[in-house]
Each structure stands twice: as C-alpha cells, then as structure tokens.
N, C-alpha and C positions, 0 to 999 in steps of 0.2 A: 598719141597721148602727149600731153604737155611735157616737155623735157624736165621741168622741175618736179612733176609728179613721178616721172620715170626714175629720177634720181632718188626720190623718197622710197619708191618701191624697191630699188636696188639696195638701199641702206637697210630696209626691213629684211630683205632676203639674205643679207650678210649676217644678220643676228638670229633670225628664225631658223630652227633646225630643219624644217621642211621647206615648202615653197609657197609663197603668197602670189596669187594671180588676181587680176581684176577683169570685170566685164561690165559694159555699159549698154543699156538698151537704146532703142532708136526714138522712142517717144520723147517729147519735149513740151511740157505744159507751162513752163515759165514760173512755176511756184516751187520754192526750195523747201523740202521737208527732210529734217534730219533722220527721221525714222525710215526713210526710203532705202537707207543703206542696209544690206543684209550680208551676213557671213555664213558660210557653210564649210564644213570640213570633210575631206575625203582622202583617205590613204596618205596622210601627212601633208596634204595640200589645203590651203585656206583660200576660198574664193570670196573676194569682196565684190558684191554685185549691186548695180544700180539699175532698176527697171526703167527709170526715166533719166534722160541725159541732162536735165536742168541742173546747172551749177555743178557739173560732174567733177571738174578739177577741184573745186572747193570741198565737196563731200569726200572724194577719194583722198585728197590731201589730208583732210582732218582725220579720217579713219587711219591712214597710214602713220601719221604723226602720233596718234594715240597708241598704236601698236608699238612703234619704236620706243616711245617713252616708257611704256609698260615693260617691254622686253629688257630695257636698260635699267630697270629698277628705279625709275624716277617718280612714277605715279602709284600711290597706294590704291589697291584694288578693293572692290566690295564683293562680299559673298553672302549667300542667304542660306544659313545652316539651320535655322529654326522655323517652325511653322505654327500657325494658329489652327492647323488641321481644317482649314477652309480654303479651297483652291481659289475661290473668288477674292477673298480678303488678301491672301498671300499675293496673288497677281497684282492687285491694286497697290499694295505696299511696295512690291518689287519695282513696279513701274515708276512710282513716285521717288523712291530712293535712287533708282538708276538715273532719273532726270536730275536730281540734286547733285549726285556725284559727277555727272556729265557737265554740269554748269561750271564746277570748279576746274575740271580738266580743260574745258574750253577757254578758261582764263589763261591757259598756257598755249593751246594750239591756235586759237584765233589770231593773236598778235603775230605768231610765227608765220601763219599763212599770209597775213597782210604784208608783213615785212618782205615776203618773197613774191609779192605782186599777184597772189592768187585771188585776192578779193578785189573785184572790179566794181564799177558803177552798176553794171548789170547784176552782179551777185547781190548787191545791196537791195536792188529793186525786187529780185527774186526771193530774197529772204523775207522782206516785208510782205510780199504777196502770199507767201506761205503762212505767215502769222495770221493774216486776215482770213485766209481760208480755214485755218484751224480754229479760230476763235470768233464767237459772236461779239457784238459790241457790248460793253459793260454798262449796266444800269445801276441805279442806286441800291437796288435790292440784290442780295446774294442769290446765286443760282447754282445749278449743277456744274458750271464751268469755273466757279470762283477759284478753286485750288489750281485747276489746270491753267487758267490765265496767269496766275502767279508764277508757276513753273516755266511757262513759255516766255513770260516777260523777263524773268531772271536771265535766261539764256540770251534773249534779244538785247538786254542791256550790256551783257559781256561782249556780244558781237558789235554793238554800236560803239562801245568804248574804244574799239580798235581803229575806228574810222577817223580819217583826218578831218572830214567834214560830216558831222553827225547830227547837226541841229534839226534838219527837216525830218530825219529818221526818228529822233527822239520826240519831236513835236507830234508826229503821227501817232506814236504809241501812247503818249501822254493824253492826247485828245480822245482816243478811242477806248483806252483802258486806264483811266486815271488812278483808281484805287490800287489795281495790280501794279501799275508803274511805280507808285510811291513806295509800296511795300517791297517790291523787288529791288528798288534802288537802295533801300535801307539794308537789305540782306547782302547785296553784292558789292556795294561801294567800298568796303574794307579791302577788297581784292587789289585795288589800285596801288596800295602801298606794301604789297607782299612780294617777297622774293620766292617765286615759284620754282626756282632752280634747286631749292632745298626741299627734299621730300617731307621733312618734318613740318615745314611750314604749309605744304600742300595738305597734309593730313590734318593739321590744326584747322585749316579753313574748311575742310570737309566736315569736321565735328562741329565747328561753329555754325555752318549752314544748317546742319541737322537741328541744332538748337534754335536758330533764328526762325526757321520755317515753323517749328512747333509753337514758338512764342506768338508768331503772327496768327496762326490758326486758332490758338487759344483766345487771342484778343478778338478774333472774328466769331468766337463761339462755335467753332467747327472742331470736329474730331482731330486729335493730333496724330502724328505718324509714329513717334517714339523710335526713330531710327537709331538712337544711341544704344538701345537694347536689341532691336530687331536685326540690324545690319552689322555683319562682321567686317571690320575695316582692317586692311593690312597694317601690321605694326611697323613703326619706324623706331629702331632701338640702337643704342650705342653698343660697342663691343663689350663694355663693362656690364650693361644691363643684360645682354645675352648670356653672360656667364653667371649671373645671379640666380638664386633659387626663385622659383615661380612665386613664392609667398611674398617676395620683396618687390615684385613688379606688378602683380595682378591680384585682384580679389575675385573669388569665385562665388557666385550666388545662384540659388535656385530660381527658375523662372516658371511661369505658368504655361509657357509654350513648349512645344515638343521638338526634339532633335529631328531634323528633316529626314535623315537617313534611317535612324532606328525607330522613329515614332515613339520613343520613350521620353520621359521627362528630361528636359535639357537643363544643363548648368552652363552659365555664361561667364567667361573670364573677362573682367573689366580692368582696363588699364588704370592703375592707381592715379596716374597723372590727369587723364582727361575723362575717365569713367566711360570710355567707349568700348563696346563689344569687340574683343580682339580674338576670341576663339570660343568654340562651343564643344562641350564634352557630355558624354552620357556615363554616369557611374554604374557600377555593377547593380543588377536588379536585386540581388540579395542584400538586404539592409545590413546584415552582419559583416559584409565585406567592404562596406563603404568607408568606415573610419581609416582602415589601412590604405585604401585606394587614395583617399584625399591626402593622407599623410605623405605618401610616396609622391603624389603629384606636386604638392607644395614644395617638397625638397628637391625636385628635379630642376636642373639648370634650364633656363628659358629656351636656350637654343635647342636642347634635346627635346623639349616639349613640342616645339614647332616641327622638328623632324618627325616625331612620332605621329603628329596630326597631318603630316604632309601639307602643311600650310606655309605659303611664302611669307617672308618678312623682308624689310629693307634695313640694311645696316648703315647707320649714319656715322659721319666722321666725328 
C-alpha cells in the first residue's frame, strides 16, 4: 500500500471506534469509476473494498479522507428519512442526492489528494476513460442520460479544477458533452471561492447545489429533485442556537411523503435560515394528542431534540 494511503488509514483508525481495513482486487481495466468502492461492516470492522485496482490509491484515499472528515465533524451528512412509498422513485432520488452531496465533498478531498501527490497523469487518463465509458456522446436532443451527464460532469469539473494542467481535460469534456459541461460549470464554479474548512460553508454549498440542480432541470423542462425537502442534511449550529427552543430555529410542516421508519405521514423540520430539511418526525396518530405534542416539541431546546432523535449535528464556533 502507498505509504500516504497507509498514513490516512492509520489516522482513520485512531478516530474510528472499531477497525477500518482495505482490500483491492487484481483486475485492472484502466477506467476509474467512483462507484466501484464498496463498504461493508462486520462486528465493528469496516471493509473498504475495490474489485478493480484501477486508480486504487486515489479511490482508497478519497474514501478514507471522507471518513476522516465525517468522523471529525467537518462534513455535514445526508439522511433519507422520508419516502414516496415507491422503492423505484426513492432509489432514483437517493442516487441523485448522493451524487450531489458527493460533488461538494469532493471539492474538499480532491485538492487534498492532489496536494499529497495521489493524482497522477495516469489517474487523470483513467478518470476521463471512466467518464467516457459511463456516458454516451451528447446530442442536441435531451435523452435518458441528460441528468446523469450533468451529475457526472459536475464531479469531473471539481476533479479537473484540482489539476495544474487541465486544459486538455476540460476540452475533452466540453467537446463531447457541451450542454452538460456549461450547466455543470455554472453549478460548481462558486466552489472555487469557498472556505470548505468551515462546516457551515460546506452545508451552505450543499443547499445551494440542491437549488441549482433543480433550477437547471426546470429550465430543461425536466422533473426536479426537490432535495431541499426530501433530503435530511446535518445541521450546523452555534452553541446559542442549540440552547434555543425549536420554535426559534426551525419551522415544522406537514409533507405528503411518509416517514421511512413508521410509514406514517411525515413532518419535516426546516431550518429557518436556509429552509433545508433538518429532521423528520411523526406526530401521534391520535389527532387529539397532536396539539400538546407540537407545543412540547416547539418548546424543547434544539440540542435536546437532536438527542431524542439520535441525529448528529455539528457545533460551529
């Protein structure tokens, strides 16, 4: 294993309460695919596995960095606590939202990997080969890959931005996927002036990307994702906000979707500042009990609510 990757693995294991181990397969097809990384858990151990050894240092390093940042409370996480009661639709939305979240996280991890010399000329070639295998060439007409191209190009632009010499990389993408390239550029270009060391700024970019993607899809006359309501995003709150009653920090509203756990009508807690889904609750089934339930909920200190929901949050300075 690359000594730099071993160092990352050691750092993760210093923070993770169990043990994280890695395994890399023998195949090598020369095409980098982010979805080739898999994680499995057994008896307190997490196995990060690559079936194919293509860009193994890059993929393992990226995964370990994400784990380290998450464990240290730097990266807001996403959760899927509500459902349309349609497995197919839920799976599509989860996949799309996960990709959006990952693009923002990669704005932190990719530059770090490049700084440590993990991104080589070969990695760039393998990344581009993976994009070409994943996407067909773009035509003037929209097709079933239109949204997928946009998501892939968003990540590719974040990757390309980290490179010292990226002109040929960008030219390739612009030539083969011009519409997706232009839209992706508009969505991710604000990253370049963001301080991602601050979790509040990272969360802000995640919410902005949710909005920007929907705006693009709307302009393309395609169905929107509405991740602002569907996706629960880790709250980043000050000590003062955590001590305030829920009513001063969140608005709670009824949604047509169901609580994933209870399959009852879900209520979503929206952050008053950015209107992003921050938690999901199910009130008592008995209508007569609901007024008292909501009265107590709104009076509860925010910190106590998150403890009751067993939902993580990040405290900012």
